[in-house]
C-alpha positions in Angstrom: 0.2 0.1 -0.1 1.1 3.4 -0.7 0.6 6.7 1.4 -0.5 9.2 -0.3 2.6 12.2 1.2 4.9 13.9 -1.2 7.3 11.0 -3.4 10.9 12.1 -3.8 13.5 10.0 -5.7 17.6 9.4 -5.6 19.9 7.5 -7.7 21.9 4.8 -6.2 23.9 2.8 -8.3 21.4 1.7 -11.3 18.4 2.1 -8.8 16.2 5.0 -8.4 15.1 5.0 -4.7 11.5 6.6 -4.4 10.3 7.6 -0.7 7.4 9.8 0.8 8.3 12.6 3.0 6.3 14.0 6.4 8.0 16.4 8.7 7.2 15.9 12.5 8.2 17.3 15.8 10.6 14.1 16.2 14.0 15.3 16.8 15.8 12.4 14.7 15.1 11.5 10.8 13.8 8.0 10.5 13.3 5.9 7.4 11.0 2.6 7.2 10.9 0.3 4.4 7.2 -1.2 4.1 5.9 -4.9 3.2 4.6 -3.6 0.0 8.1 -2.0 -1.0 7.2 1.4 -0.3 9.8 3.7 1.6 8.3 6.6 4.3 10.9 9.0 5.9 9.8 11.1 8.8 12.5 14.3 9.5 12.4 16.8 12.4 10.4 20.0 11.0 12.8 22.6 8.9 15.1 19.7 7.8 16.6 20.6 4.5 15.7 18.3 1.6 18.8 18.3 0.6 20.1 17.2 3.9 17.2 14.5 4.2 18.3 12.6 0.4 21.8 12.7 1.8 20.6 10.6 4.7 18.3 8.1 2.9 21.2 7.8 0.4 23.6 7.0 3.1 21.2 4.2 4.2 20.4 3.3 0.6 22.2 -0.3 0.6 19.8 -1.1 3.7 16.8 -0.1 2.4 17.3 -2.0 -1.5 18.8 -5.2 1.5 15.2 -5.1 3.1 12.9 -4.0 0.0 14.4 -7.5 -1.4 13.9 -9.3 1.6 10.0 -8.2 1.2 9.8 -8.8 -2.7 10.0 -12.6 -1.9 6.5 -12.0 -0.3 4.9 -10.4 -3.5 2.8 -11.9 -6.0 5.1 -13.5 -8.5 4.7 -13.1 -12.2 4.0 -16.9 -13.4 4.3 -17.6 -17.2 1.3 -19.0 -18.4 0.7 -20.9 -21.3 -3.3 -21.0 -21.8 -3.9 -24.1 -22.3 -6.8 -26.8 -21.0 -5.7 -28.1 -17.5 -3.6 -25.0 -16.4 -4.6 -23.9 -12.9 -5.5 -19.9 -12.6 -6.8 -18.4 -8.8 -9.9 -16.5 -8.6 -11.2 -15.2 -4.9 -8.6 -17.4 -3.0 -9.8 -20.8 -4.7 -7.6 -22.6 -7.6 -9.3 -23.2 -10.7 -8.2 -25.4 -14.1 -8.7 -24.1 -17.4 -10.9 -25.9 -19.9 -10.5 -24.7 -23.2 -13.1 -25.3 -26.0 -13.6 -24.6 -29.3 -17.2 -23.0 -30.2 -17.9 -20.3 -32.9 -18.6 -17.8 -30.2 -16.2 -16.5 -27.8 -17.3 -16.8 -23.7 -15.6 -17.3 -20.3 -17.8 -18.9 -17.6 -17.1 -20.5 -13.8 -18.1 -23.9 -13.8 -17.6 -25.9 -10.4 -14.5 -26.2 -10.6 -13.3 -25.5 -14.0 -12.9 -21.5 -15.7 -14.4 -22.7 -19.1 -13.5 -20.7 -22.1 -14.9 -20.9 -25.4 -12.9 -19.5 -28.3 -12.9 -20.2 -31.9 -9.2 -21.6 -32.3 -7.7 -23.5 -29.2 -4.0 -22.7 -30.3 -5.3 -19.1 -30.3 -3.8 -18.4 -27.0 -3.7 -14.6 -27.1 -7.2 -14.6 -27.7 -7.8 -17.1 -24.8 -6.1 -14.5 -22.6 -7.7 -11.7 -23.6 -10.6 -13.6 -22.9 -9.7 -14.5 -19.5 -7.8 -10.9 -18.6 -11.4 -9.5 -19.7 -13.4 -11.9 -17.6 -11.4 -11.4 -14.8 -11.4 -7.4 -15.1 -14.9 -7.7 -14.9 -15.4 -9.7 -11.8 -12.8 -7.1 -10.0 -14.7 -4.4 -10.9 -17.9 -5.9 -9.3 -16.4 -7.8 -6.2 -14.3 -4.5 -5.5 -16.9 -1.9 -5.4 -18.9 -4.3 -3.0 -15.9 -4.8 -1.0 -15.5 -1.1 -1.1 -19.1 -0.5 -0.3 -18.8 -2.8 2.5 -16.3 -1.7 4.4 -16.6 1.8 4.0 -19.8 1.7 5.8 -17.8 0.6 8.8 -15.5 3.7 8.4 -17.9 6.3 7.9 -18.2 7.0 11.7 -14.4 7.7 11.3 -15.7 10.7 9.0 -13.7 8.9 6.0 -15.6 10.0 2.6 -16.6 7.3 0.3 -13.6 7.4 -2.3 -14.0 6.8 -6.3 -12.6 3.3 -7.1 -10.4 2.9 -9.9 -8.2 -0.4 -11.3 -5.0 -0.2 -12.4 -2.1 -2.9 -13.1 0.8 -2.4 -10.4 4.0 -4.4 -10.5 4.8 -4.8 -6.7 1.4 -3.3 -4.5 -2.2 -4.5 -4.5 -3.3 -1.0 -3.7 -2.4 2.4 -3.2 -4.7 5.9 -2.8 -4.2 9.3 -3.5 -4.5 12.9 -1.4 -7.8 13.4 -3.5 -9.7 10.5 -2.2 -8.9 8.0 -5.0 -8.2 4.2 -4.5 -6.5 2.5 -6.9 -6.3 -1.3 -6.6 -4.5 -4.1 -8.8 -6.8 -6.6 -10.5 -4.4 -9.4 -9.7 -6.5 -8.8 -6.3 -9.4 -10.4 -7.8 -7.5 -13.9 -7.3 -6.8 -13.3 -3.5 -9.7 -14.6 -0.9 -12.5 -12.2 -0.1 -11.0 -11.5 3.4 -7.7 -10.6 1.8 -9.4 -8.0 -0.5 -11.3 -6.3 2.5 -7.9 -6.0 4.0 -6.4 -4.1 1.1 -9.1 -1.8 0.6 -9.2 -1.2 4.9 -6.0 -0.5 4.7 -6.1 2.1 1.8 -9.5 3.8 3.4 -7.6 3.8 6.3 -4.9 5.9 4.9 -7.4 8.5 3.8 -7.7 9.5 7.5 -3.8 8.6 8.3 -1.2 9.0 5.2 1.2 7.3 7.2 2.4 4.0 9.1 1.5 5.9 12.9 -0.1 5.3 15.5 -3.1 6.5 14.5 -3.1 4.4 11.1 -2.4 1.1 13.2 -5.2 2.0 16.0 -7.9 2.6 13.4 -7.1 -0.8 11.7 -7.1 -2.7 14.8 -10.8 -0.5 15.6 -12.2 -1.3 12.3 -10.0 -5.2 11.5 -9.0 -6.7 14.8 -7.5 -9.6 12.6 -5.8 -7.6 9.8 -2.4 -9.4 10.6 -3.7 -12.5 9.9 -5.2 -11.1 6.6 -2.0 -9.9 5.7 -0.3 -12.9 6.1 -2.4 -14.6 4.5 -1.9 -12.1 1.8 2.1 -12.4 1.6 1.6 -15.9 1.3 -0.2 -16.5 -1.9 1.6 -17.4 -5.4 -0.1 -16.6 -8.1 
């Protein structure tokens, strides 16, 4: 998940380290690396940006090491062949593809199978496009249901219902903006429903508390006491 604080960047070798920056009354600068690979920096009021960047550059090796550690828990990008019998996930369950030839293209969920009908079984690009479109349609529907449900729980904390947008992200399940927009990775439709609720609740809480501070975690515990178990489940998923 991302924060909505301003994003800065420093080059380090062949890498670019992006970090969000906030200022507080604390006396020392703190750098945190989160499981979504995001980096947050909290600096004392009045600290010059040049000085902050120098501190981040000094810790760059450690930051990259932490990101490499967390990256092993991110959803991997698997090479797919889109042939009958291949396993795909939907809402946390494994399904197998059943590709059949038909004059009309279609995708349907039938028992333990995702049935795809296409004119030519050898046209794997078309099969992929049909499956992606089906998953995207399901994602829009399911994410909105989850957002409505989770948003209702947070309404009493004066968090307005945000806009929902779907956007592919290489290493993130979701993000949010200061303007009240939540972005979700369409790949999240492969995760169990309770994990989808966790990601959405996380982003909703960020609309009130942009950073991972005490206020943010207190609100998470109030509205979702088992959020840590859901988070661990999501990080264990291999899709």
